[in-house]
TORKOL-4160 file (C-alpha; in steps of 0.2 Angstrom, whole numbers, padded with zeros to 4 digits, m for minus):
305
<pt num="1" X="0220" Y="0477" Z="0061"/>
<pt num="2" X="0220" Y="0464" Z="0046"/>
<pt num="3" X="0228" Y="0451" Z="0057"/>
<pt num="4" X="0215" Y="0453" Z="0071"/>
<pt num="5" X="0201" Y="0451" Z="0058"/>
<pt num="6" X="0209" Y="0435" Z="0051"/>
<pt num="7" X="0211" Y="0429" Z="0069"/>
<pt num="8" X="0192" Y="0433" Z="0071"/>
<pt num="9" X="0188" Y="0423" Z="0056"/>
<pt num="10" X="0198" Y="0408" Z="0062"/>
<pt num="11" X="0189" Y="0408" Z="0079"/>
<pt num="12" X="0172" Y="0409" Z="0071"/>
<pt num="13" X="0177" Y="0394" Z="0059"/>
<pt num="14" X="0184" Y="0384" Z="0074"/>
<pt num="15" X="0168" Y="0388" Z="0084"/>
<pt num="16" X="0157" Y="0383" Z="0070"/>
<pt num="17" X="0167" Y="0367" Z="0068"/>
<pt num="18" X="0165" Y="0363" Z="0086"/>
<pt num="19" X="0146" Y="0365" Z="0085"/>
<pt num="20" X="0145" Y="0355" Z="0070"/>
<pt num="21" X="0155" Y="0340" Z="0078"/>
<pt num="22" X="0144" Y="0342" Z="0093"/>
<pt num="23" X="0128" Y="0341" Z="0082"/>
<pt num="24" X="0135" Y="0325" Z="0073"/>
<pt num="25" X="0139" Y="0316" Z="0089"/>
<pt num="26" X="0122" Y="0321" Z="0097"/>
<pt num="27" X="0113" Y="0315" Z="0081"/>
<pt num="28" X="0123" Y="0299" Z="0082"/>
<pt num="29" X="0118" Y="0296" Z="0100"/>
<pt num="30" X="0100" Y="0299" Z="0096"/>
<pt num="31" X="0100" Y="0286" Z="0082"/>
<pt num="32" X="0108" Y="0273" Z="0094"/>
<pt num="33" X="0095" Y="0277" Z="0108"/>
<pt num="34" X="0081" Y="0276" Z="0096"/>
<pt num="35" X="0087" Y="0259" Z="0089"/>
<pt num="36" X="0089" Y="0252" Z="0106"/>
<pt num="37" X="0072" Y="0257" Z="0111"/>
<pt num="38" X="0065" Y="0249" Z="0095"/>
<pt num="39" X="0074" Y="0233" Z="0099"/>
<pt num="40" X="0067" Y="0233" Z="0117"/>
<pt num="41" X="0049" Y="0236" Z="0110"/>
<pt num="42" X="0052" Y="0222" Z="0097"/>
<pt num="43" X="0058" Y="0210" Z="0110"/>
<pt num="44" X="0043" Y="0214" Z="0122"/>
<pt num="45" X="0032" Y="0211" Z="0107"/>
<pt num="46" X="0039" Y="0194" Z="0104"/>
<pt num="47" X="0035" Y="0190" Z="0122"/>
<pt num="48" X="0017" Y="0196" Z="0120"/>
<pt num="49" X="0015" Y="0186" Z="0104"/>
<pt num="50" X="0020" Y="0170" Z="0113"/>
<pt num="51" X="0009" Y="0173" Z="0128"/>
<pt num="52" X="m0006" Y="0177" Z="0116"/>
<pt num="53" X="m0003" Y="0159" Z="0109"/>
<pt num="54" X="m0008" Y="0152" Z="0126"/>
<pt num="55" X="0003" Y="0140" Z="0134"/>
<pt num="56" X="m0012" Y="0128" Z="0138"/>
<pt num="57" X="m0014" Y="0126" Z="0119"/>
<pt num="58" X="0002" Y="0117" Z="0118"/>
<pt num="59" X="0010" Y="0101" Z="0125"/>
<pt num="60" X="0025" Y="0104" Z="0136"/>
<pt num="61" X="0037" Y="0099" Z="0122"/>
<pt num="62" X="0029" Y="0111" Z="0110"/>
<pt num="63" X="0028" Y="0125" Z="0122"/>
<pt num="64" X="0046" Y="0123" Z="0125"/>
<pt num="65" X="0049" Y="0125" Z="0106"/>
<pt num="66" X="0039" Y="0141" Z="0106"/>
<pt num="67" X="0049" Y="0149" Z="0120"/>
<pt num="68" X="0065" Y="0143" Z="0111"/>
<pt num="69" X="0060" Y="0152" Z="0095"/>
<pt num="70" X="0056" Y="0168" Z="0105"/>
<pt num="71" X="0073" Y="0167" Z="0113"/>
<pt num="72" X="0081" Y="0164" Z="0096"/>
<pt num="73" X="0071" Y="0179" Z="0089"/>
<pt num="74" X="0077" Y="0191" Z="0103"/>
<pt num="75" X="0095" Y="0186" Z="0100"/>
<pt num="76" X="0093" Y="0190" Z="0082"/>
<pt num="77" X="0085" Y="0207" Z="0086"/>
<pt num="78" X="0100" Y="0211" Z="0097"/>
<pt num="79" X="0111" Y="0207" Z="0083"/>
<pt num="80" X="0102" Y="0218" Z="0070"/>
<pt num="81" X="0110" Y="0234" Z="0065"/>
<pt num="82" X="0095" Y="0244" Z="0059"/>
<pt num="83" X="0076" Y="0244" Z="0061"/>
<pt num="84" X="0073" Y="0233" Z="0045"/>
<pt num="85" X="0085" Y="0220" Z="0052"/>
<pt num="86" X="0075" Y="0221" Z="0068"/>
<pt num="87" X="0058" Y="0219" Z="0059"/>
<pt num="88" X="0065" Y="0204" Z="0049"/>
<pt num="89" X="0071" Y="0195" Z="0065"/>
<pt num="90" X="0054" Y="0198" Z="0073"/>
<pt num="91" X="0045" Y="0191" Z="0057"/>
<pt num="92" X="0056" Y="0176" Z="0056"/>
<pt num="93" X="0053" Y="0172" Z="0075"/>
<pt num="94" X="0034" Y="0174" Z="0073"/>
<pt num="95" X="0034" Y="0163" Z="0058"/>
<pt num="96" X="0043" Y="0149" Z="0068"/>
<pt num="97" X="0031" Y="0151" Z="0082"/>
<pt num="98" X="0016" Y="0150" Z="0071"/>
<pt num="99" X="0023" Y="0133" Z="0064"/>
<pt num="100" X="0023" Y="0125" Z="0081"/>
<pt num="101" X="0009" Y="0112" Z="0082"/>
<pt num="102" X="m0004" Y="0115" Z="0095"/>
<pt num="103" X="m0012" Y="0101" Z="0105"/>
<pt num="104" X="m0027" Y="0102" Z="0093"/>
<pt num="105" X="m0017" Y="0101" Z="0078"/>
<pt num="106" X="m0006" Y="0086" Z="0085"/>
<pt num="107" X="m0022" Y="0077" Z="0089"/>
<pt num="108" X="m0029" Y="0080" Z="0072"/>
<pt num="109" X="m0013" Y="0073" Z="0064"/>
<pt num="110" X="m0013" Y="0058" Z="0076"/>
<pt num="111" X="m0032" Y="0054" Z="0072"/>
<pt num="112" X="m0028" Y="0056" Z="0053"/>
<pt num="113" X="m0014" Y="0043" Z="0055"/>
<pt num="114" X="m0025" Y="0032" Z="0065"/>
<pt num="115" X="m0038" Y="0032" Z="0052"/>
<pt num="116" X="m0026" Y="0028" Z="0038"/>
<pt num="117" X="m0020" Y="0013" Z="0048"/>
<pt num="118" X="m0038" Y="0008" Z="0052"/>
<pt num="119" X="m0043" Y="0008" Z="0033"/>
<pt num="120" X="m0027" Y="m0002" Z="0029"/>
<pt num="121" X="m0032" Y="m0015" Z="0042"/>
<pt num="122" X="m0050" Y="m0016" Z="0035"/>
<pt num="123" X="m0043" Y="m0019" Z="0017"/>
<pt num="124" X="m0031" Y="m0032" Z="0023"/>
<pt num="125" X="m0045" Y="m0041" Z="0033"/>
<pt num="126" X="m0056" Y="m0042" Z="0017"/>
<pt num="127" X="m0041" Y="m0047" Z="0006"/>
<pt num="128" X="m0037" Y="m0061" Z="0017"/>
<pt num="129" X="m0054" Y="m0069" Z="0015"/>
<pt num="130" X="m0056" Y="m0065" Z="m0004"/>
<pt num="131" X="m0054" Y="m0084" Z="m0009"/>
<pt num="132" X="m0068" Y="m0089" Z="0002"/>
<pt num="133" X="m0081" Y="m0078" Z="m0008"/>
<pt num="134" X="m0089" Y="m0080" Z="m0025"/>
<pt num="135" X="m0086" Y="m0066" Z="m0037"/>
<pt num="136" X="m0104" Y="m0059" Z="m0033"/>
<pt num="137" X="m0101" Y="m0060" Z="m0015"/>
<pt num="138" X="m0084" Y="m0052" Z="m0016"/>
<pt num="139" X="m0092" Y="m0037" Z="m0024"/>
<pt num="140" X="m0103" Y="m0036" Z="m0008"/>
<pt num="141" X="m0088" Y="m0037" Z="0003"/>
<pt num="142" X="m0080" Y="m0023" Z="m0006"/>
<pt num="143" X="m0096" Y="m0013" Z="m0003"/>
<pt num="144" X="m0094" Y="m0015" Z="0015"/>
<pt num="145" X="m0076" Y="m0010" Z="0014"/>
<pt num="146" X="m0080" Y="0006" Z="0006"/>
<pt num="147" X="m0094" Y="0009" Z="0019"/>
<pt num="148" X="m0082" Y="0006" Z="0033"/>
<pt num="149" X="m0069" Y="0018" Z="0025"/>
<pt num="150" X="m0083" Y="0031" Z="0024"/>
<pt num="151" X="m0087" Y="0029" Z="0042"/>
<pt num="152" X="m0069" Y="0030" Z="0047"/>
<pt num="153" X="m0067" Y="0046" Z="0038"/>
<pt num="154" X="m0083" Y="0053" Z="0047"/>
<pt num="155" X="m0076" Y="0047" Z="0064"/>
<pt num="156" X="m0070" Y="0061" Z="0076"/>
<pt num="157" X="m0062" Y="0050" Z="0089"/>
<pt num="158" X="m0052" Y="0035" Z="0090"/>
<pt num="159" X="m0065" Y="0024" Z="0098"/>
<pt num="160" X="m0077" Y="0030" Z="0084"/>
<pt num="161" X="m0064" Y="0024" Z="0072"/>
<pt num="162" X="m0063" Y="0007" Z="0081"/>
<pt num="163" X="m0082" Y="0005" Z="0080"/>
<pt num="164" X="m0082" Y="0009" Z="0062"/>
<pt num="165" X="m0069" Y="m0005" Z="0059"/>
<pt num="166" X="m0078" Y="m0018" Z="0070"/>
<pt num="167" X="m0095" Y="m0014" Z="0061"/>
<pt num="168" X="m0087" Y="m0016" Z="0044"/>
<pt num="169" X="m0078" Y="m0032" Z="0048"/>
<pt num="170" X="m0094" Y="m0040" Z="0056"/>
<pt num="171" X="m0103" Y="m0036" Z="0040"/>
<pt num="172" X="m0090" Y="m0044" Z="0030"/>
<pt num="173" X="m0090" Y="m0059" Z="0041"/>
<pt num="174" X="m0109" Y="m0061" Z="0038"/>
<pt num="175" X="m0107" Y="m0062" Z="0019"/>
<pt num="176" X="m0110" Y="m0080" Z="0014"/>
<pt num="177" X="m0094" Y="m0089" Z="0009"/>
<pt num="178" X="m0091" Y="m0103" Z="m0004"/>
<pt num="179" X="m0095" Y="m0120" Z="0001"/>
<pt num="180" X="m0078" Y="m0129" Z="0001"/>
<pt num="181" X="m0077" Y="m0148" Z="m0001"/>
<pt num="182" X="m0073" Y="m0157" Z="0015"/>
<pt num="183" X="m0061" Y="m0172" Z="0014"/>
<pt num="184" X="m0067" Y="m0186" Z="0026"/>
<pt num="185" X="m0057" Y="m0197" Z="0036"/>
<pt num="186" X="m0043" Y="m0185" Z="0040"/>
<pt num="187" X="m0039" Y="m0173" Z="0054"/>
<pt num="188" X="m0042" Y="m0154" Z="0055"/>
<pt num="189" X="m0036" Y="m0141" Z="0067"/>
<pt num="190" X="m0050" Y="m0131" Z="0077"/>
<pt num="191" X="m0047" Y="m0116" Z="0065"/>
<pt num="192" X="m0049" Y="m0127" Z="0050"/>
<pt num="193" X="m0064" Y="m0135" Z="0056"/>
<pt num="194" X="m0072" Y="m0119" Z="0061"/>
<pt num="195" X="m0068" Y="m0110" Z="0044"/>
<pt num="196" X="m0075" Y="m0125" Z="0034"/>
<pt num="197" X="m0091" Y="m0124" Z="0045"/>
<pt num="198" X="m0088" Y="m0141" Z="0052"/>
<pt num="199" X="m0090" Y="m0134" Z="0069"/>
<pt num="200" X="m0101" Y="m0120" Z="0075"/>
<pt num="201" X="m0098" Y="m0107" Z="0089"/>
<pt num="202" X="m0109" Y="m0117" Z="0100"/>
<pt num="203" X="m0098" Y="m0133" Z="0096"/>
<pt num="204" X="m0083" Y="m0123" Z="0100"/>
<pt num="205" X="m0090" Y="m0118" Z="0117"/>
<pt num="206" X="m0094" Y="m0136" Z="0121"/>
<pt num="207" X="m0077" Y="m0142" Z="0117"/>
<pt num="208" X="m0069" Y="m0128" Z="0127"/>
<pt num="209" X="m0080" Y="m0132" Z="0142"/>
<pt num="210" X="m0073" Y="m0149" Z="0142"/>
<pt num="211" X="m0055" Y="m0144" Z="0138"/>
<pt num="212" X="m0054" Y="m0129" Z="0150"/>
<pt num="213" X="m0061" Y="m0139" Z="0164"/>
<pt num="214" X="m0050" Y="m0155" Z="0161"/>
<pt num="215" X="m0066" Y="m0165" Z="0158"/>
<pt num="216" X="m0070" Y="m0179" Z="0145"/>
<pt num="217" X="m0084" Y="m0187" Z="0137"/>
<pt num="218" X="m0084" Y="m0206" Z="0141"/>
<pt num="219" X="m0073" Y="m0214" Z="0128"/>
<pt num="220" X="m0082" Y="m0230" Z="0130"/>
<pt num="221" X="m0097" Y="m0222" Z="0121"/>
<pt num="222" X="m0087" Y="m0221" Z="0106"/>
<pt num="223" X="m0088" Y="m0235" Z="0093"/>
<pt num="224" X="m0073" Y="m0246" Z="0092"/>
<pt num="225" X="m0073" Y="m0245" Z="0073"/>
<pt num="226" X="m0072" Y="m0225" Z="0075"/>
<pt num="227" X="m0058" Y="m0227" Z="0087"/>
<pt num="228" X="m0048" Y="m0237" Z="0076"/>
<pt num="229" X="m0051" Y="m0226" Z="0061"/>
<pt num="230" X="m0045" Y="m0211" Z="0071"/>
<pt num="231" X="m0029" Y="m0220" Z="0076"/>
<pt num="232" X="m0026" Y="m0225" Z="0058"/>
<pt num="233" X="m0028" Y="m0208" Z="0052"/>
<pt num="234" X="m0016" Y="m0202" Z="0065"/>
<pt num="235" X="m0003" Y="m0214" Z="0059"/>
<pt num="236" X="m0006" Y="m0209" Z="0041"/>
<pt num="237" X="m0004" Y="m0190" Z="0045"/>
<pt num="238" X="0008" Y="m0189" Z="0059"/>
<pt num="239" X="0018" Y="m0205" Z="0058"/>
<pt num="240" X="0020" Y="m0209" Z="0039"/>
<pt num="241" X="0039" Y="m0210" Z="0042"/>
<pt num="242" X="0037" Y="m0223" Z="0056"/>
<pt num="243" X="0034" Y="m0240" Z="0048"/>
<pt num="244" X="0033" Y="m0249" Z="0065"/>
<pt num="245" X="0018" Y="m0239" Z="0071"/>
<pt num="246" X="0003" Y="m0249" Z="0075"/>
<pt num="247" X="m0014" Y="m0245" Z="0082"/>
<pt num="248" X="m0009" Y="m0252" Z="0099"/>
<pt num="249" X="0004" Y="m0237" Z="0100"/>
<pt num="250" X="m0009" Y="m0224" Z="0097"/>
<pt num="251" X="m0019" Y="m0217" Z="0112"/>
<pt num="252" X="m0035" Y="m0207" Z="0112"/>
<pt num="253" X="m0031" Y="m0198" Z="0128"/>
<pt num="254" X="m0046" Y="m0186" Z="0127"/>
<pt num="255" X="m0063" Y="m0186" Z="0120"/>
<pt num="256" X="m0073" Y="m0170" Z="0119"/>
<pt num="257" X="m0088" Y="m0175" Z="0110"/>
<pt num="258" X="m0095" Y="m0178" Z="0092"/>
<pt num="259" X="m0102" Y="m0163" Z="0083"/>
<pt num="260" X="m0112" Y="m0167" Z="0067"/>
<pt num="261" X="m0099" Y="m0181" Z="0062"/>
<pt num="262" X="m0084" Y="m0171" Z="0068"/>
<pt num="263" X="m0075" Y="m0179" Z="0082"/>
<pt num="264" X="m0065" Y="m0169" Z="0094"/>
<pt num="265" X="m0051" Y="m0179" Z="0102"/>
<pt num="266" X="m0034" Y="m0177" Z="0110"/>
<pt num="267" X="m0022" Y="m0190" Z="0103"/>
<pt num="268" X="m0004" Y="m0196" Z="0107"/>
<pt num="269" X="0007" Y="m0210" Z="0103"/>
<pt num="270" X="0021" Y="m0221" Z="0110"/>
<pt num="271" X="0034" Y="m0217" Z="0096"/>
<pt num="272" X="0039" Y="m0199" Z="0099"/>
<pt num="273" X="0043" Y="m0187" Z="0113"/>
<pt num="274" X="0038" Y="m0170" Z="0106"/>
<pt num="275" X="0042" Y="m0153" Z="0113"/>
<pt num="276" X="0024" Y="m0147" Z="0114"/>
<pt num="277" X="0019" Y="m0129" Z="0111"/>
<pt num="278" X="0008" Y="m0123" Z="0125"/>
<pt num="279" X="m0002" Y="m0107" Z="0122"/>
<pt num="280" X="m0009" Y="m0098" Z="0137"/>
<pt num="281" X="m0025" Y="m0093" Z="0128"/>
<pt num="282" X="m0029" Y="m0099" Z="0111"/>
<pt num="283" X="m0045" Y="m0091" Z="0103"/>
<pt num="284" X="m0055" Y="m0098" Z="0089"/>
<pt num="285" X="m0071" Y="m0091" Z="0084"/>
<pt num="286" X="m0071" Y="m0079" Z="0099"/>
<pt num="287" X="m0070" Y="m0095" Z="0110"/>
<pt num="288" X="m0055" Y="m0096" Z="0122"/>
<pt num="289" X="m0045" Y="m0112" Z="0125"/>
<pt num="290" X="m0033" Y="m0110" Z="0140"/>
<pt num="291" X="m0016" Y="m0118" Z="0141"/>
<pt num="292" X="m0019" Y="m0125" Z="0123"/>
<pt num="293" X="m0007" Y="m0138" Z="0117"/>
<pt num="294" X="m0005" Y="m0133" Z="0099"/>
<pt num="295" X="m0010" Y="m0146" Z="0086"/>
<pt num="296" X="m0010" Y="m0161" Z="0097"/>
<pt num="297" X="m0021" Y="m0153" Z="0111"/>
<pt num="298" X="m0037" Y="m0155" Z="0101"/>
<pt num="299" X="m0039" Y="m0163" Z="0084"/>
<pt num="300" X="m0055" Y="m0163" Z="0074"/>
<pt num="301" X="m0058" Y="m0180" Z="0065"/>
<pt num="302" X="m0071" Y="m0180" Z="0051"/>
<pt num="303" X="m0080" Y="m0196" Z="0050"/>
<pt num="304" X="m0082" Y="m0204" Z="0033"/>
<pt num="305" X="m0100" Y="m0207" Z="0027"/>
């Protein structure tokens, strides 16, 4: 009787143990199923988060980054061992997606960089001309630089930035420059003659009309004394190391007119064969000179008083 009672206890204990083990396994299975569902929801949420950002708001390159961060987030979600790990993976992925620049943000950065370059250009434009202004007029120039920068900052497009720069540079150009002494009886390049106000824009246009159309003013209308002065100046400036050079070896090949005692000529000599630099389009004062032979194409000789 006692033996049967003990056996009964053993059976009850074994049955209880079996039920307990079954309950543990069932609970473990429920936990795994619940985590899997949580992960599935989390990954779907990442997809929804990306879609809500709007593919059209990104460049193709940046949208690819968004999708890459979503895929990376899903991989991290799959690797998580608990819900907090899933939440952390999702939060990290969303943070990376949020950091991807939209087209609007990229345009804003590009415009900001464009503005910075424009302001630097304006400063350089003024600085390159500082020596030509009196201290008083330099203050005026700096005022136009400041106004230009303000206009650049207010611009909302690149063309508006360009307009702000052009307006400021024109204002600077209109500020009177110092009167610089002009040495007579020597040659100047077109640029030098224009910067020293020996030639006006209208003068440049007249010279260009002759030069570009391969036309000349009749050299016979030039006084012989002026011709010889030009030839001697050419020897002094370009042939100072050629003692045998004489006026007979200097040729005024082109005469483009005289402008307020500034004679525009093309001069050559019989002593050197030079490799001439030909520029397809040379611009001075906004005036174009085509197939311009640098230095020797056009020289400006300033007549002595």
